[in-house]
N, C-alpha and C positions, 0 to 999 in steps of 0.2 A: 271575382274576391278580387277582395283590393290588394293583394300584393302582386299581381297579376299586370295591374297598370302600369306604362312607364310614365316618370316624372312630366312628362308635357302634357299627360290626360288631361295633367288639373288646371292648365296654364289654357289649354283648349276646350275646354270644358265647365269652368266655372267662370261666373265674374263677368260675361262678357262686356256688357255696357259698361261697368266698373273699367276695364280693361280697355275699349273703348275711349273715354273720359280720359284718361291717363295719357292715353296717345295723342289725342288730338293738345291736353295740354304742351306736352312737350313739344309737339310740331309748331304751334304756335311762338315756344318762348324760342326756337332755332329762330325764327324771324328778328327777333330780340337779340340775338349775340349779335347777328351777322350787322347788323344796323348801326351799331356803333362803330365799325369799321372802316362803312363808307363817310359817317361822321366826322372822321378822323383825319381822313383825307381831305373833305371840303372842308374844313377849319384849316390846315394845313395849306393848300393850293388856292383855296379860293376866300377868305374871310380874311387871314395874316397877309396873305399875300396882293391883297387889295385894301387890306386897311380898312375893312369896313367892319366898325363895329356892333352894327346892326346882326347879320349875319353871323360875326362870333359869337352874341348871345345868341340867334336861334339856335345854331349846331350847337353848341355847348350843352344848353337847353334839350335838346330831342337827343343828346349824346348821354345824360344821366338819366332821361326818364327812360328810355331803353332797356341801361343797364339797371334801375328798380325795378319795373318791370320784369326783366328777364331774372333778376332774382327770385323776384315774389312768386313767377310761375314756377320754377324751380322747385323752392320749396314747398309750395302747394302741390308738386306732383311728387316731391319725396313721402311728402306725408300720406299722400295715397297708394301711392304705391307699396309702402308696411305697413297701413292699412288691410290691403289687399294677400298681400303674403301673408298676414298672420290669421286672416279669416280662411283661408285656403288651408294654411298650417290646424287652425282648429278643425275644420273636415277630418283631414288626414287623420287625425291625434285621433277622433271621435272615432271614425270608421275602424281606423285597425284598431284601437280598444276590444273594439267591439266582437273582434274577429280573434284580438287574442285568447279572446275570455272565454270563445266558444272551443279553441281548440280541443284536442285529448287528453286527456291526463298524462298519457305518457310523453306527453311533447314537454310537461314540466317538472315530469320527471328527469329531463336528462337535460334542460334549459334551465340555467340558476339565474335567482329573482333580479340579479343586479344588470344582467342581459336586458329583461325586458324595460328596466328601467331607465337604463342608461339610453338605450333605442328611443323609448318613447318623449325622453325630454331631451337631452342632450344633442343628440345623433338629430334629428328634426330640425334643432333648431336652424341651423345653416341653411335645412332645406325652407323653411317659410322664410328666411329673409330673402334669396334667390329669387323662390317661386311670385313675385309681388310683382317684380319689372323682368318676367324673362320674356315679355313680346314686346313691352315699351321699350325697352333701355338698347338694347341691342338695334330694334329699326332705329331712332331718334337720332343714337350715336352716328349709324352709319348715313344716317341724312345730313343730320349735323357736318360727318364731315366732309361727306360730298360737296355742303354748301359751300364750306369754305374750302374746298380743293377748287370749287368752279370757280369760286369769287377772284381769287391766286391766280386759277390762268387766263382769266378775263382782264385782270391786272396786265400780267404778262404772259405767253403761253409757255415761253422757252424755258422762263426761271421757275413758273409752275409745275409743268413737268419735270426738271432737273430736283426741286425741295422736297417731292411724291414718290422721288424712286426709292427712297430709303424703306420706306414700307412694306415691299414683298420679300425685302430681306429680315426683316422684322417675321413674319409671315412663317419664314420656315426656321426661325432659330426658338420661339419661344417655341412652340407647342410641342418641339424636341425637349426641351428642360419640363414643359407639364405633366407631359407623360412620364418620366421618373419621378415625377412630386405625387402623380395621383398614388402609382404603386406603393411608394411609403406610406401615404396617407388612408391605403386599404389596411397596411402593417399595424398601422398605427389606431384606427380602429377598434381595430381586433385586439390588441393591447389594453386597450384601455378599459374593452369589454370585458378580460381577462385577468385585469388590477378591479375592478371593481367588483366581480361575483368573490372573489379572491377576501376580499375588504367585509363585503354582506355577510359572506359565509363565519368571520372571523365575530362580527360583532353577534353575529346569530348565536354560536356555541362559544361565548366569553365566557361563559362558568366555567367550563372543562380547558379553555387557556388562562384561567386565572386558578385555578382545582391543579392544574399539574405548572403552572410557572412553564407554562409555553411559548412564554414572551419573544423568545429568542429564534423558534422555531415560525414561527408566524409572521415575526417581521422579516426573516429569509425570506418566506413566498412572495410576500407582497415584495418587498425590496430589489426580487430577481424582475418584475414588469416596472419597474421603477428606474432599474438602468434599463429594461429596455426601450420605457419610454424618452427617457434621456438620448439614450441612443439618435429614435427615430426624428424624436425634435428637434436635434441638433444641423440631422442631414437635409429635414426639409428646411430651416430656415436658409441653408444653404443654397437649395434651388430656388427657394422664393425670391430670396435676394438678389443670386443672380440674374433670373426674369427679373427682376425690376433695373437690374444693372446695365444688363442689355438692353432695355427700352429703354433708360436716360440715356448711353452711350448713344444709341442711334437716334434718340430726337435732337441731340447735338451739335449730332453731323447738320444737323437743316439750317441754323442759324449763320456756322459758321460758308456751307453754299453761299448762302445767303448776302452774306457780308460780301464774299469772295467777286461769286456773279455780278450783287446788284449794284456793287460799290462801282465796278468796272463800267456797267449800266448807265451808272448817275455820272459818275464823271465824266463819261464820253456823250452825256446828252441824252441818252438811247432811252433813259426812264428819271420819270418827275422824284423831286423829296417825297413831297405828298403819299403819290405812289408806291414808294418803300418802304415809309413810315406803318402805310395800311399794310403792304405786304408780310412785314416785320410782324403785326400786330394778328393779322390773320392764319402767320404759320404759329403763329403760339397759340391760338383758339385753334387750331388744328390737332394740338393737342390734349386737349382736354377730352374730344371726341372718344379719340384713338387712345387713349387712357382707360377711358371709362368701357370701351369694346375691350380695350385685354383683363382689365377687373372681371368684367364680366363673364369674359371666357374662364379664366380663374375660378372665377366664384359658380359656375357651371359645370366645369369636372369636379369640383369640390361635394357641390349637392350632387350631381349623378354617385358618384362613389357613397357619398353617406346613405343617399333613397336607397341604391342597389342593397347593399348589406343590410340595413334593415328591413326590405322587401324579402329577401333571400331569408332571412331569419329566422318570418314568421309564415313563409312558404308555405302553409298544411293546409288540406282540405278539411276543416270542421266534419266531423263525421255524423251530428244531425240538424236537421234540421231546427231555426227557432220554434215557427209558429205554424199551422198549416194552412193551406190555401183553401177558402173556398168553404168552410165550415170549422164549427166551433169546437176546442180540444173536448177527447173523449171525457165521458161519464162510465165510467168501468165500476165493475163489484169488487175488484180482485182474485179473482180466480187464476190461479197461476199452474204452466202447464212447460215443466222443461223435457228437452227430447236428447239427447246421446248430446251432450254443452262439451267444448273443449276450449280451452282459452291457453295462446302459444304466445311467449314474448321472447326473443332475441335469441331467433330463427327458431332451436327445437328444444328452446326448455319449458317443457308441456304443466302446467300451472294445475290444469284439470283436465280430466278426462273422461267422457262416456258418461256425465252429468243426468239422471235423468229424475225426475219428480215431481209429483201431482200436489196441488193445494186446494182445496175447494176456499170459498168465497167465507172470510172470515177464523177460517182455522189458521193455530198457530202452530209456528217451524222451528222448533232448536236447532243451532248447528254449531255439534259440537267435532274433537277431535286433537290431534297433538299439535304442535305448534307448526309451521310450515304446513299444513296439509291439505292449504286452498279455501277454508271458511270466510275470509274478508275478501279474497278474492270473488268468489262465490256469491258474495253479498252484493259486493260494486256490480257484479254485471248485471245480477236482477235488477240494481238500479239503475239502471243504462251511465254510469262513469267508466264502463269499459263496454268495448266495441267488442261479441264473441263472433267468430270467424267459422265455424264448426258449430253444426247443431241449433234450435231453435228455445226459443224462448217466449214464450205467449202468452199474455194476458189478458185475461174474455176472448181468448180464438184470436187476437189480433198481434200479429212480429214485432216486440220490444224494439225491433231496430228496425224498424218502418214508423215509430210514431217520435212526435219531434216534441222537443223540450217542453214546450207549451202542455203536451198532453200529460208525461211525466212528471212536470211541476203539480198538475190539479190531482196528480191519482197514486202517485208514491211519495212518499217521508221517506228521510234517510235521515241518521245518526251516529256519525264516523267515532270510534274509539278517540280519537281525539280532535276534536270540534276546535273552529275553527270561530272566534268571537271577536267579531270589529269595534274598533273605535268608536265609541260612541256611548249612549245611557244602555240598559237592561230592557226598557222598553222598545228600545230599536232593536234591539237584537232578537227578543223575542217575537215582533211582529216581520222579524228580515223576511220569513217565506210567506207571509200574507201578503205584506207588499208586494213582493215578486210576483205572486201569484195573478194578484190583481192585474199589473202589466200586460200580463201575456197570458191569463188566461179566457177572454171573453168577457162577453155583459153580461151575463147571467150566473155571476157569482152571487157568494155571501158576500152581507159585509162584515169589513174589519172589524176582527174582537172587539166587543166592550169591555170594562172596565173588569165587572161579573165576570165572564168569562175567563179576562186577565187573570183575576185573581183564583178561581178554579182552578187553570191549571197549575200554578206557583204552589198552591198547596197540594197539589194531587202529587208532583215533583220533589215536593218537602223542602221547595227553596223559601218559602214566607219566612222563615228566622230569621235565616240572611237578608234579605230582603229589607225586615222590619228594622233588621240592627242598619243598615246601608242607611233607611229613612231616617233613624234617629238622630245619626250620626250627624248627618249633613245637614249645610246652612238653605235654608230654602228660600225662595225668591218671595215676597210678598205679594209683588206685582204681578208673577205670574202666575201662582196658586191662591186666589181669590177665596177658593173653595175650602181651601185647607184652612186657609186663616180664619172661614169663619166655626170651623169645628173648633183648633187649637184653643182660643177663647172656655171652650166648653170640658176640653179636653186638660185646661191648666184648672180650672176650677173643681174638676173630681179628682184630680191628681193632691191636689193640695191638700181636699179635704179629706180624701183618707190615707193620705201619706201621714200627716199632721205632724206633732213634734214628736213622736214614735221614732221614726225615722230621720231625723236632724241629725244622726253622727256618718247619715250619708248624703246631704244633700247640704249648701249653705242656700237658704234662700236669699233670694234680693230684696235689699230691707231701704230706701232711702234714708232709715235716721240711725242707722248700724254701721259702721266702719266694716269691711270685709275682705277676710283673711286669705280668700281663695281665687281672689283676682288682683289685678295687678294696684301699684297706686295708682295710674294714670285711670284707669276705668274706675277705682275708688271715687277721682274727683271728676270726672265729665259723667259717670254714673248712665252713661249710653253712647248712640257712636251718632258722630257728626259726619255725612256726606261732604265732606270738605278736605282735601288733602293736605291744608294748611293742619290742620288737626291731627294728622296720622301721627303714630307716637312717636317715629322718626325722626318728624320735624315740629314736635313740640318746643323743644329746647331752642329754637329759631324760630319762634314764633311771638315778635312781640306782645300782640293782644292777650296770649297766653301768660309769658313771663310776668306782663302787668299783672294780669291776674292774682297769681301766686303772691306776689309783695304787695298786692295790696289786702290780699287773706295770711298775711303771716307765715304765709309756706313756703318761699324761696327762700329763707337762711334754713330750715330745719331739713328741707328739701336735700340742699347742698350738702348738710354734715351726712345726714345719711347715706348721699352718694359714694362722699370720701370713704365712711366708713365702710362702706358694701367694699368698692374698689378696694381696699388697703386690706382689709378682711380673707376676699376671695382672691388675689393677689399674694398674697402668702400661702393661703391655704395650700394652692393650686399649682405653686411656682414649681416647682418637682413632678407634675401628672401633666404638664401641657399634651403632652404624646399620649396621655389615655383618655377615647372621647367621653368615656363614659363617668368619667368623673365631673366631664363639665355639663351632664343632663341634670343636678340640680346646682348651679350655678348661675345667676343671673346676667355673668360675663360670658357672649359665646362664643368657641375656642379659636375664631378668626380675628376678634377685636381685642385679646386675653394682652399683645403687644405692647399693641396701644395703653391698656391702663397699665400696665408694667409702667412702661414709662412716665405716666402722671405719678403714679406711687413714687417712682423713683425722685421726683421731682417736688413732690411735697414733701418727702422725707431728707432732702438737701437745701431747698431754698424756701418751706415752708409752706403750709396748705391755702395762708392767706396769697400767694405769691402765683399762683395758678395765672395760667391766659384767657381768653374769652373761649377756645374751642377747648380747653383741659376744661373747663366751668359746664361747657355742654354735654359734653359726654357725658359729664358725672351729671348731670340734672338727669340728662334719661337711664342712666344709671339707677336712680334712684325712682322714677315713674315706670320702669321697665319690675321694679322688684316684687315680687307677690309672695308673702309672708308664709305661709302653708309649705310654700317650693322651696325656698331660701330659707332654708333655716340659719345661716349664719351668724344672722342678726333678728334682733325683735322689735316691732313699733311698738313706741311708748305711751299708754292711755291717753300723754297730752298730748300727741302728732295726730292721734286717730281722732279726738275731739276737731282740734283743727280741721283735717280731712273733711270728717262729716260737714263743717259750718261751710267751707269753701264750696262740698257738693250742692249744698244748698240753695249759695250763691252765683254758682255755675250756673246752676239749672234755671233761675231766674234770668240772669242778667246776661247770659251768652246764648244758654239755650232754648229762651224765651217761653220756659214751660212754664206752665200752670203748677208750680209746687204746692199750694193749697189741696190740690186737686190732690195730685200724685199723693200727700200725703194719707188723704182720704181714704180714696179708693185702698193704700197700701195697708193700712188699718184694716179696714174690710177684708182684704188676705190675706192676712195673716192669720185672723179670728175663724178666717173657714169659710166668709161667705163666699156671694157672689155679687161681686160689685158691678157697677154701670158700665160697659166697656167702650165710654167714648174717649179717644186719643185726647191724652192733655200735653202733647208736644205742639201741637198745631197742623200747621202747611207748610213748616220752613226743614232745613236738612239737618235736623236734631229729632234721634230715636230714644226717649228718656228709660230709662228702665222700670217702667212702674206697668203693675198689672191690667191695666188696658190697652197695653202695646205691643210690639209684633217687636222682635229685637235680631235684625236681619243679621248681624255679625257672630249670631252664638247657634248653634246644632239646634237641632227640633227637638234633642231632648232636654236641651237647656233652656229651652223656649217651655216646652210644656212642662215640667220642674218650677220653672221661674226663678231659675237658682242655676250650681256650680259643683258637680261632684266634689265631694272634700276632699279624693284621692283618686292618684292616677293607675292605684292598682288595677287590673284587668277582673279580679275578682271582685272588687268594691261596687268598681263601676259595672259589672254583669249583674249584680246583685239589684241594684237602683233599677234599672233597665228590666229586670226581668217584672219588679215590682210595680213600674209603670205601665209594660205589657199587657200585665193580668188585670190591674184597676182600667186601660181603655177597651179592653176587649170585653171586663164587665161590663162595657157601659155603649159597646157597637161603635166604638170609634177608631179601628184597630186598619179599619180600610183605608182610613185616611192613611197612617203614616205608611201602612204599606203601598200605595201610591206614590205617595213621596218616592220611597223608598227605590220603584224603579227609573226614577231619573239622576240615579247612580250613575256616574259615569266609571267606567271599566276599565280605560285606561290603552293604549295601544295594545291590539294581540288581545285584549282582557287580564294584560298581564298585574290589576288591580284584584283578580278576581281566585283562587284557588281553584286546583285541575277537576276536584269535585262541582262544585260553583258553576264553570265553564260546561260543566258535561250534563247538570240539570236545565243550565239555560236550554242548550241546544236539545233536548230531551224535551222540553217544553215547546219552543220554538215548531219541533214538528210535528205535536200533537195540535197545535193550535191549526194549522193546515187545514188538521180533518181530513187526511186522505184514506182511500181505500185502501191502499198497502202504507203496512210501515214497515222499516228495513234497519236493526240495531244491528250496530257492530261492534259487538261490546261496549256499548255506551253507556253502561254501569260501572266500569272496571275499577273510578276514581272514586267510587264512595263510600260512606261508610256502610255496613252492614243494614243499618235501620232503614237508610236511605234507596238500598236497593231492593228492602222487602218491601217498601212501601209501592215503589213501583211498579215491581211483579204485579205486586196484589192489584196496581191499577188497571195495568195490562189485561188482567186473569179476569177481573171483575167487570170493568167498562168496553172492556174494548175487544173481548173473545165474541165470536157472533155477528162482529160489525168491522169490523176491520181484520184485515189479513196482516201479520204479526211475523218476518224472518228473522230472526236474532240471533247473531254470533251469540254465547253466554259463557262466559270464564271459569263460574262459579255452579256446578252439576247438582247441588243443590236444587237449585233453579228448574230444574228438567223437568220434575211431576208435575208442573201447570202449563205445560204445553202440549197442543195433541200427537205430534211427533216431533219425532227426533230425530235426524239423522249426524249418522259417526264420519268424517270423511278422512282418511288418510293417504298420503301420498298422492294428494288429486282426484283421488278416487272412491265414493261409496262404499265404507270398507261395512255398515250393515244401516238399517233403520226399522223405524216403528216408535207405537209408544212406548212411552215409559215402561209401563208393566211387562210388553211384549224382549224388549231387548234383556229387563233385569232378568228373566225367566230362562232368555235366551242362555245366560253368561257370559258374553262375547266379548268384545272389546271393549263394548262402554260397560260393563258390566265390570271389569277391572278398572278401567276408570274412574269409575265411583268408587271402590274400596280401595283404591290406589291413594284418590283423594281424602277419600274417610280417614 
């Protein structure tokens, strides 16, 4: 188990060839670090004394060459050292994360997420920085130190020994300070984890904090750890810099002794000047490996503390093996037998006691009872999410505790009351169980579910309407969904033909020859999408090509007047309402830009509208381009300006968009008459996508692409009416599966926060059904659904799963109980009564009272 491995296990057992290469690089660099010292001595004692210019150039060349080579080797060694450390760190993190995921559920009940996150990220970083040079650095530093020390003793034994006598004193003082530093560092790690847990808890419960205005309470909780960390860090800095001070103090004694003794010997002719220069240089060089050894010692202690704390935190044995050895995972039929089952937590708290039951393959069992009766605990024991200590659970005669997780994954599906939905698409979450099954389940598994199977299960759990709505509201990539685009143009013709003029109040169709009130002035002019940042709305006022185009089209002055009027009217209307976000929903000026436009309006009133600077004019033009006539109703666009915009649109399409305007007009006329046009693109191969019936509109939603227009209102009821009309017509033509398939790529957000609780439950149920396991356990799996959805899922389990899949369901609605073969009533962790629905009702016991009370 990874948590039992010491820190140096990773050093001695990983990437030995790379470590040997690193050691060789540093050993070669040692020679080139000592060689310049000898050159210094020869330059002074030979070249300069003999006044030999040739020798001077030779020795200087050798000196600088050795310095450059030494630096290059040091650079290569540092890069290789960090690379090696990060590769080992990847292995540590990967193995530790796999180990953590296998730990028992009770471990996660008592371990906050912040602790796991901090341990996996920040605390292991120091280990990675250290471990790359864990062998090479001390060996080469010690070798370098001994080499320089030997060179100094070779120059003068007495002076060499005197200058080195201070190092043993440091070996006594520095470890004493380091041990105190380690103790504080351990406390700092614990305090950091505790603060991380507190912050993580606050973020998870932010709705409670804001609902109860408990800002002060939570600030005080975090503040205690902040103050504790402040105190610990200050004390650690005192010790850390104390270690540096002691080290520097001892190092400065060396030159003092050298100047005193060496100078005395040089004055009396017992020591040459060149030797003294070389000796001083050698002593300075000794400090570098010594400093590296001291830093290595500190890094070693820090890495040991961090590594030990991380491994101690997760030093728990996984309860079950991952995969079987020497066999394929079992294929079970779903026959369940439970005998004298008991489950105890925290010493003497009995959650279940003396539970016995028997289920044949394909039978359905409902678990009912009072709150806290042990229903969910029993369900989790049957799903091997908890390990029981008393009694037996056997599936097809095999002990559940002896099965591996691969056996469980293949044979048991589990849906929790509060399922977790992972960040990603709906499709990825639906196939999550099948994907994991494929990784652990052996070679003879079924292939991943195809689109038809996905659609079937999505409809079975009542999730298809939601998925279709997601699909219609999404912008779909044309490059990634070629098959969808093939169907899209057929959808567009069908919907346009069936909607016709009778539903013109719901949608404003894109018409290249008409001014459109439900899109912005910018989109009215460009009438398409340009994949060029210069033509993004925010950049257009500073796009010289675009502003010159407006001038040539005689639109610059009308749009500037429109921008000034919009700014004046909006500022006057909202000046006293700037703190209310509601009133900005129908405003062309966002709340965050209101002050800037208010200042412009003030300058217009005091200095005149014609004396504004370039930045003010750019903002006013942006405001005019942002204006949507149907939404921003404080002003209207005159017919004259509308005609100018339509004429400018035609010029823009041809001159800047480089599109075939004649072809677009022809196809648009066919489309508006309800005919099926030739869907060959009019925009060519450039960056411009034209709003023309033969074009896909990448910036618009799928609904807007299908109706080839913009809904005329933002009201949910009216938009819903349009959506329902489109869905009905697509269903009649057999095109609805393409929209559903697009909706499966909807991004659900972190923890599925873009979904409702009921939608998350539907995904979880569908995920379990797609695995097609012989046993299905439902722990109040439909508690967040409406009555119709619950009835639909209940009918599916009764008609499609009975006799094929063994179902154990914790139910929260007793009117669903008649659909189960057996019912077990739990009370205080024990079986109060069990039997069929008819038997229990005739008995008129606890279940009868629950039903009557519920009714």
